N, C-alpha and C positions, 0 to 999 in steps of 0.2 A: 688485559687485567680487569678492565672495567666490565667487559662483557661477561667475564667469568664471575665477577662479584655480583653482577646483576642477576644472573641465573641461579646463584646459590642462596638468594634470600627471597622470601615471600613478600608479596605486596601487603603492607600493614593494613590498609583500608579493606582489602579483600579478605584478609584473615579475620579482622574484627567483625565484618559483616557475617561471615560464616559462623563465628562463635555466637553472635547474637541470635541468628536463626536457630542454631542447635539448642541454645538455652531456652528460647521461646517454645520450641517444639517439646523439649523435655519438661518445661513447666506445665504446659497444657496437658501433656500425657500424665504427669504426676497428679494433676488435679482430677482428671477423669478417673484414674485408677483409685485414688482415695475416695472419691465420690461413690464409685461403684462398691468399694469395700464397705463403706459406711452403711449402704443399703442392705448388705448381707446380715447386719446385726440389728435389723429393725425389730424391736421388741414387740410392739403391739400397735398396729394401725398408725403408722407414721410417727411413732415415738422412738427416737434413735438414742443410742448410748452416748455417742460423741461424734463430732464433725471434724475429722482431721484436716479436710481440705480448707477449712476456715483459716487454719494457721498459715497455709500457703498465701492466701490473700492478704492477711495482716502483715506477714513478713515482708512482702515486696512493697506494700504501702509504707511500712515503717522505714524501709531502706531507701526508697526512691521518691516517696511522697505522692502528690496528686497525679504527676505525669505518668505513673505506672498503673493508674486505675483501669484503662481499657484492657490490659492483659488479663487480670483476674475475671473481669466481666465476660470477656470472650471465652475463657476457660470454663466458667460456670454455665454459660449458654450451651457450649458444646457438650458438657457433661449432662446437662438437663434434657438435651434433645432426645436421649434414649430412655429417659425415666418418666418424664411428665407428658400426659396426653396433650394433643394439640389444642383442644378446647379450653385447657387451663393455662395456656401459655401467657396470656396477658397478666394473670395473677402471679405466676411464677417469675416472669420477667421483672415485674415491679418489686417482688420480694428480693430477688438477687440484687437489683440496683440499690434498694434501701440498705441491705446488709453491707454492701461494699462501701456505700457512702458513709454508713456508721463507722466502719473500720477506718476509712480514710480520715474522717473527722477526729477519731480517737488518736490516730497516728500523728496528726498535726498537733493535737493538744499535748501529747507526750513530748514531741520535739520542742514545743514552746516552753514546757515546764523545765526541761533539761537544756540549759542554755548552750552547752558546748556541743550539742547534736552528736552524741556518740553513735558509733556504728558497731555492729557485730558484737563481739565479746565485751567491748567497752560499755555496752548498754546494760549488761546484766552482771557485771562484776562488782556492783555496789548494792548493799542491802536496801538502801533507800530507793535507788532506781528500780530495783526489782519489785519492791512493795508498790511503788507508783505504777509500774507496768501491770501487776496483777490487779490492782484496784481499778485502773482504767479499763482493763479487759473485762472485768466483772460487770462494770457499769455499762460498757458497750454491749455485752451479751444480753443483759436484761433489757436494754433499750430495743435491741433488734427483736427480741422475743415479743415484747409488748406491741411493737408496730406491725410485725409480720404475721403474727398468729391470726388476726382478723382476715387478712388476705388469704392465708392458707385455708381457713375455715370456709371462706367464700368459694374457694376453688374446689374443696373436697368436703362434702357434707358429713363424712364419717368422723370428722373432728368433733362433731357435736356430741358424740357418745362419751367423750372424755371430759372431765371437769376442766374448766377454763384455767384455773390456777395451776392444776397439775401440768397442763400443757405448757403454760408459760415457763414454769420452773424447769420442766424437762428440756425445752428448747434453749433456755438461757444456760443451763448446765452443759448441754451438748456443745454450744458455741464456746463457752469458757474453757472447757477441757481441751477442745481441739486447738484453740488459739494459744492457751497457756503452755501446751506441750510442744506443738509443732513449730510455733514461731521461734522460741529460743533455740530449738534444734537446728533450724535453717540458718538463723543469723549467727549462731556461735560456731557450728560445725561445718556448714556448707557455704555460707556467704564468703568467707575468706578465699576459698578456692575458686569461687565464681569471679571475684574481683581479679584474682591473678589470671584467670583465663581471659577475661575481657581486656586485661592489660597486655595480653600476648606473652605472658611469662610462662616458662615451662613448669609444669607441676611435678617437681622432683623433690625428693628428700635428700638432704645432705647426710653424709655418712655418720657424723656425730649425732644428728637428730634421730636417725633410724636406730642407732645404738641405744640412745636414751629411751626411745619408745619401747624397744624390746626389753630393756631392763625394767622399765616401769610396768610392763605387762606381766612379767614373771615374778614380781615381788610377792613375798609371802602374804601380805595383806590382801592383794588382789585375788590371789588364789583362794584364800579363806572366804572373802566376800562373795566370789563367784560360786564357790561350793555351797555356801549357806543359802544363797539366792535360789540355786537350782533345787536344793533339797526342800526349801520352803514352798517353791512352786509345785513340786511333785506332791507334797503333803496337801496343799490347797486343792489341787486337782482331784486327789483321792477323796478328800472330805466332801467336796462339792458334788462328786459323782455318786456318793452313797449317803449323804446326809440331807436333811430337810432345811427349811429356811431358818430354823433356830440357830444354825451354825454360821450364819453369814458374817458375824463379827470376827470370825477367824481371819477374814481377808485383811483386817487391820494389822495383822502381823507383818504385812509388807511395809508398813510405815516406819517402824524402828530400823529395819534393815536399810531402807532407802535413806533415812536420816544419817545412819552410820556411814554409808557410802558417800553421800554428799558432803559430810563433814570432813572426810579424809581425802577429798579430791578437789580439783579445780572446778570451775563452772562447767567446763565441757563434760567432765565425768558426771557431775550432778544432773546435767540435762539428759545425757544418755541414760543414766539410771532412772530418771523420772519417766522418760518415754518407755523404757523397758518395763517398769512397773505398770504403766498404763496399758501396755499391750498384754501383760500378764492378766490384769483384771478383765480385759476384753476376752481373753481366752477362757477365763473362768465363766464369764457370762455365756459364752458360746457353748461351753461344756455342760452347764446346767440347763440351758434352753428355756430359761424362765421368760414368761410373757406378761407378768403382772407389773403394773405401773409402779407399785410400792417397792418391788424388788429392784427394778431399774433405777428408781430414785435413790435407793440405798447405795447401789454400786456407783452411781454418779457422785454421791457425797464422798465415798471413799476415794474416788479418782480426783475429786477437787482437793481433798486433804493431801493426797499424795503429791499432786502438782504443786500446791502452794508450799508445803513443807519442804519438798525436795529442792525447789528453785530458791526459796529463801535461805535454806541451809547452805546450798551451793554458793549463793552470792556472799554469804557471811564467810564461808571457807575461802572463797577466792580473794576477798579483801584481806583476810588474815594472812593467807599464803603470800600475797603480793607484798604486804607490809613486812613480813619476815624475810622475803627475798631481797627487798630493798635494804633492810638492815644488814643482812649477810653481805651483800655486795659492798655496802659502805664500809663494813668492818674489814673486808678483804683488801680494799684499796687504802685504808687508813693506816697511818703510821702508829696508831695506838693499838694496844692489846685490850680487847673486851673480855672480861672474865666474870665468872660466877662460882661461888663455892657454897656448900650447904651449911647447915647449922653446926656441924662438927668441924668445919674448916677445911673440908675436902673439895678440891677443884672438880667442878662438874661440867664446865662449859668454857671454851676458849674460841675467840675469833680474832682475826687480824694478825698483824706481825709488827715487829720493830723494823724500821728502815735500816738496811745494812746489816741486820743480824739474823741469826737462824730462827726459824719459826718454832713455836712450841707445838710439838706433835700431839696427837691424841693419846699416845702412850703415857704422857705425863698426867693425864686426868686421874683423879683419885688421890693424888698426893696432897698432904697438908700444906697450906700456904706458907707455914713457917719453914718448910723444907727449902724454900727458895731464898730465904733471908741470908745475907752474908753475915759473918761473925762481927765484922767491924761496922757498926751502925751508929747513926746519929741518935744519941740517947733521947733527945727531945721528941723527934718525930716518931720513933719507935714507941715511946711511952704514950704519945697521943694516940697512935694506932691501937695499941692494946687497950687503952682506956675507952676508946670509942667502941671497940668490939664488945667489951664487957658491958657497956651501957646500951648496946644496940643503937648507936647513933651514927649518923653519916660522918665521913671524914673527907677532907679536901686538901690538895696540894701538900701531901706528905712525901718528902724525899727519902727514898729507901734504896739500899743496895741489894740487888738480886743476883743470884747465880742461875743463869739460864743454860740449857743444854748446848753443847758444842761451843761453849764460851770459856776461855781460860780465866779471864779476869771478870770480876763482878761488874754489873752495869748499874749506873745511877739511874733511877726511875722516879717519876712523879706520879703519885697514886691518888685516885679519888674513888670513893665507894659509898653505896647506899644500902641500908639494911632492907631485907625482904621479909614480909610477914604474910601468913595465910589469912584467909577471910575471917577466921576466928581469932586473929591477933597473935597467933603463935609464930615465933621467930623461925625462919627457914633458911637464913643465910645472908650473903652479901653479893652484890653485883657492882661492877665499876670498871674503870679504865686505868691502864698503865702506859705511860709514855716515856720513851728513852730520852734522858737528858744528860747522857754522858758527855756529849760534845759541849753542852752548856756548862757542865761542871769543870771541864778542862779549861774553858775560856774563863770561868769564874776564878779558877786557881791561878791562871796567868794574870788576871787582873789584880788579884790579891798580891802577887809577887811584884807586879808593876807598881801597885800602890805603896808597897813597902819601900821600893827603890825611890819612889817620888818623895816619900816622907823623909828618907835619909838625905836625899838631895836638897830638900827644902831646909832641913836643919843646917846643912853645911853652906848652902848658897842663898840664904834667905835675902840678904841685902842685895846681892846681884840680881836675883830674880825680881825683887821689888823695883829695882832701877829699870830693868828691862821692861817690866810691865808698864811702868809709868811712861817710858819712852814710846812704847808701842801704843799706849793709850793716846798720847799726844799725836802720834802719827795717824792713828785711825780717826781721831777727832778732826785733824787738819784735812785728811782725805775726805771725810764725810762732809765737812764744810765746803771743800772744793767741789765735790760732786754736786752738792746742793746748789752752789752758785752756778756751776756749768749747766745745770738743768733748769735754772730759773732766771738767768741773766744772759743778755746778749754779749757774746765775746768781743764784738767790735766796739760797741758804744758803752758797754758796761751798764746799760739800762735794763730794767726788767723785760723779760721776753713774754711771749703770748701766755705761757702757763701761769707765771706770777701775776700778769695783768688780770686774768680772769679771777684769780683768787682775791686780789685787791678790789676788783669791781664788785664781787659778791659781798665782801665785807662792807664796802662803801654803801651799797644799796641797803643792806640791813641796818647800818648805822643811821642812814637818812630816814628810814622808815620808823626807827625808834625815836629819833630826835625831831621828826616832822620838819625836815629841811630838804632842800633840793640838792641834787648831784648832777653835774654836767659831764658828759662824755664827748671829747673832742677827737675827731678823726682827721689826721693831718697827712697830706701827701705833697712831696716837693715837686715844684714845677721846674723843668729844665735840668733835672738831675741826670737823665739819660745822656743829654748832650755833653755834660761834664765828664761823664764816664767814658764816652766815646772819643772825646777830643783829648782829654788829659790822661786817661788811663784809669784802671781800677784802683791803683794805689791812691791817686789823688781823690777818687770818688769815695774811698773809705775814710780818708782824712776829712773830707767835707762832711760826711755823716757824723764823725766824732765831734766836729765843731758845732754842727747843728744840734746835736744832743746836749752839749754844754749850754748853748744859747737857750734851749727849751727849759733846762733846769733853772736858768737865771730868771725866766719869765713867770715861774709859778712859785707857790708857797712850799714850805717844807712838808706840809701836811698833804699836798697834792702828789699825784703820781704821774711820771712820764715813762712810757714804755715804747719799745720798738717792736712792731708786729712782724714786719718782713720788708726787705728791700728799703725803699725810701718812704715807708708808711710808719707813722708814729701815732700814738694815742696819748691823751692827757685826761686824767680823772680829776675834776675839781670838786672837792668835798665841801659840804656845809656852806653853800651859797644861798643868799636870800632870794635872788630872782635871776632870770635869764640874762639881764643886762650885765651882771657881774661876769658871767661866762663870756659875753661878747667883748667886754673890756680886756679880759685876758687873751682872747683870741686875736683881737686887734694888736695887742702888744706883741704877741708871737709873730704875727704877719710882718709887723714893722721890724722886729729884731732879725728875722731870717732874711729879709730883703736886703740887708746890708751886705757888702762884698765880703767874701770869705777868703782870707789869704791862704794860698796853697803854694808854699815855697817861694819861687821867684815870680809867680803869677797869682792871680786871684780869680774867683768865680762868683757869679751872682745867680742865686736861685730864689724862687718865691715859694709860698705855701698856700695851698687851698685847704680850707678847714670846713668840716661838717660838724654841727653841734646837735646832740640829742640830750634832752632834759629828762631826768627821772623825778617823778613826783611821789611823795611818800604814801599816797593813797594806793599806789600800784603795788602788786605783790613782788617781792624780791626773789624771783624764781630764775632758774637757768634759762627758761624760754624767754623771759623778759630781757635778760642780759643779752642774749643773742639778738633779740629784736632791737634793742638799743644800739648795738654795734651795727646792725644792718641799716638802721635809720641814719646814724651818723655817717656811714659810708655813702649812702645815697645822697645825703646833703652835701658831702664833700664833692661828689661828682657833679652835683648841680652847680657848685661854685666853680669847678673847672669849666663846665660848659658856658658859664656866664662870663668867662674871660680870665679866670685864674686869679691868683693873688688876692683872694677875697674869702668871705665865709658865708655859710648858709645854715639856717636852723632847720631842724627836722620837724619841729612843732612850734606852737605859739609861744614866743619868748616872754610874753607878758605874764606867764604863770608864776605865782609866788608860793612860798611854803605856807601851808595852812597852820 
């Protein structure tokens, strides 16, 4: 099975290498062919009409960046080997390098300006991006012409017979036309197939895609546009074959036809139409055989206008069609109905559907909107709708009953609408949305019935309900208090737990800071508690903790706080003390009290306490970090007391500090 599978699949690395080689060979061959074709239309002493091969170089640099620079350089050298004399090769080599470096720099600038680095059709489907592309291309073409013309003049003395400015403009126009027409053609129409080829994906069309292409091709609009284009080309060929130069403006007839085609198609159609018009003008130049620089400049001007207008119109059309497609897709998946009717109230556009209900078909278009209104209407909302339409004002959230096709009963709907006006201010209709709220209305009706029942019940059972509410309120209050106590007090000793301890510590520090007095934090740990637990059992250990908690409460003031943190660890907050000696006095009292035997049933136990004391000074900030630091200092001082022999206390800081 493995052997069979291994022989039935190609090696991906080998496949990709083969595709790369074929694409490189095809790229170089295309460059050589376009370079040779451009020389066939040489108008007068190295003054060309356009350079289509420059579009090849700019396209690959725009797609892959600097790393693709060697490929167009290799292709240009191979193409120039059969055209340029060997003694001029240093000049021509320098010229090719400068041209490609200019295009590479322009490509990097375009990618930097467009942050999301679009590829292929995404680079040209936006009017702003297209305008940026054309502007950058024009600037690059002018730069290349200014830099390369001196080198070409040095290589060929015949350039001196042509005015320098005419030569620069001719070269810049040739570069711009070639780049502006061939680059979009490659990136929009060819690059997607190349990427699929490099990814080893089969280049096949799905059945529904092929069907849509066939339908698109045979539409009446395409037939009419194709026929007009062929007829116009034949007329131009006839005019230019038998007329003189005074009829050159006739070639501008290509411009409105191109704009029409670009405005009714996507960017792909606009690019193809632009390239087609450029080739048509090239055929006209070839048919006339004109060799004058002024005539060539005129044709180049027409070609520049064709390229710019065709591509910009195509980008605008692509953006408009994409926006319309997104709206249609949103309307189709939405549970709302998007509608539009004209100034006479006739429906002219419908999108979307109601969830769970029949769609409104196209056959319903043309009917007046009042045709769908049910006879039983909410007078208020219907009156508001009619008033808004009379005044040409928007309306919102109007509940209306509509009769829809294939529906026995009318549906409750929620409607919103906006008036539409022409540019001259003339009213042309309404557009808006309709949403099915039948389910909501059913629920609303059920709620109204339930409310009626509740009101009747309240009337009959008011006293009983009031009693039950009070009882329930007491229960909830008691439960809330119980939950609060469970969350903030230790269940064994009934002392505040860690949560309530931190809250009291925060308030104590803030009070000390306001009143400029000291607060002491005592951390207490029982010595010998584990032995009691192990020898007498956990029940006796719990009883010992309860009695220790009572002794701690007896040793402090009512304004102080005693809390149990965990196990046999307790904390004491001494508020409003004048100096550290007051905290030491309380701590000594606690140590003495705890050291007394604790009666546990028929026996007794003796434990001692090790205490760590941390003093808060009012000049310190009352922050959470400081609270944690005080607790850490008191804990460290407590362990110092344990290491010193237990049953003693230690301060975490200088106890001589007094309140300021």
